[in-house]
C-alpha positions as CSV (number, residue, x, y, z in Angstrom):
1,S,0.0,0.0,0.0
2,S,1.1,3.6,-0.4
3,L,2.7,5.6,2.4
4,Q,-0.2,8.0,2.6
5,Q,-2.6,5.0,3.0
6,Y,-0.4,3.5,5.7
7,V,-0.5,6.8,7.6
8,A,-4.2,7.3,7.1
9,D,-4.9,3.8,8.5
10,T,-2.6,4.0,11.5
11,D,-3.9,4.3,15.0
12,N,-1.2,6.8,15.8
13,A,-3.1,10.1,16.1
14,A,0.1,12.1,16.5
15,L,1.4,10.8,13.2
16,R,-1.9,11.6,11.4
17,E,-1.9,15.1,12.9
18,L,1.6,15.7,11.8
19,L,0.7,14.6,8.3
20,R,-2.3,16.9,8.3
21,D,-0.2,19.8,9.5
22,C,2.2,19.2,6.6
23,G,-0.6,19.4,4.1
24,G,-0.6,15.7,3.5
25,R,2.9,15.7,2.2
26,C,5.3,12.9,3.3
27,C,8.1,10.8,2.0
28,A,9.7,7.6,3.1
29,F,13.3,6.3,3.0
30,N,14.9,2.9,3.5
31,N,17.0,3.5,6.6
32,R,18.9,0.3,5.8
33,A,19.9,1.5,2.4
34,G,23.6,1.9,1.6
35,G,25.8,2.9,-1.3
36,A,24.1,3.7,-4.5
37,E,20.6,3.3,-3.1
38,W,21.3,5.7,-0.3
39,D,22.8,8.2,-2.8
40,A,19.7,7.9,-5.0
41,Q,17.4,8.5,-2.0
42,A,19.3,11.5,-0.9
43,G,19.2,12.9,-4.4
44,D,15.5,12.4,-4.6
45,L,15.0,14.2,-1.3
46,L,17.1,17.2,-2.4
47,A,15.2,17.4,-5.7
48,L,11.9,17.2,-3.8
49,V,12.9,20.1,-1.5
50,Q,14.1,22.2,-4.4
51,Q,10.9,21.6,-6.3
52,M,8.8,22.6,-3.2
53,L,10.8,25.8,-2.8
54,G,10.4,26.7,-6.4
55,G,13.9,25.9,-7.4
56,D,15.6,28.6,-5.5
57,L,17.2,27.3,-2.3
58,S,19.1,30.5,-1.5
59,T,16.0,32.4,-0.5
60,H,15.1,29.9,2.2
61,Y,18.4,28.5,3.4
62,T,21.2,30.9,4.1
63,N,24.4,30.6,6.0
64,K,23.2,33.2,8.4
65,L,20.0,31.2,9.1
66,Y,22.0,28.0,9.4
67,S,24.4,29.6,11.9
68,Q,21.4,30.9,14.0
69,A,19.9,27.4,14.0
70,T,23.0,25.7,15.0
71,Q,23.6,28.2,17.8
72,L,20.0,27.7,19.1
73,L,20.3,23.9,18.9
74,G,23.5,24.1,21.0
75,C,21.7,25.9,23.8
76,N,21.0,23.6,26.7
77,D,18.9,26.1,28.7
78,M,15.7,25.6,26.6
79,D,13.7,22.8,25.2
80,F,13.5,21.9,21.5
81,E,10.1,23.5,21.1
82,E,11.3,26.8,22.4
83,K,14.3,26.7,20.1
84,C,12.1,26.1,17.1
85,K,9.8,29.0,18.2
86,R,12.8,31.4,18.5
87,L,14.2,30.3,15.1
88,A,10.8,30.9,13.5
89,E,10.7,34.4,14.9
90,Q,14.1,35.1,13.4
91,V,13.0,33.9,10.0
């Protein structure tokens, strides 16, 4: 069955809610893949992200934003949700 059908049929309410919050978009990868299969999956993911962003990655992912995110993730004085909130405010 399809990934979307699997998620729709699951009893995991949090997973269904996450999928709903993402506009029904999801993708799956073989975590046990290696070598050429892993490379192909990574390439597919990057192509999907670039397609979703309209082909221009520079407007969404910058070195400055990356630096801010890594700084926030390194902070041990707040939980992950608070870190995400602060990064969203900066964006």
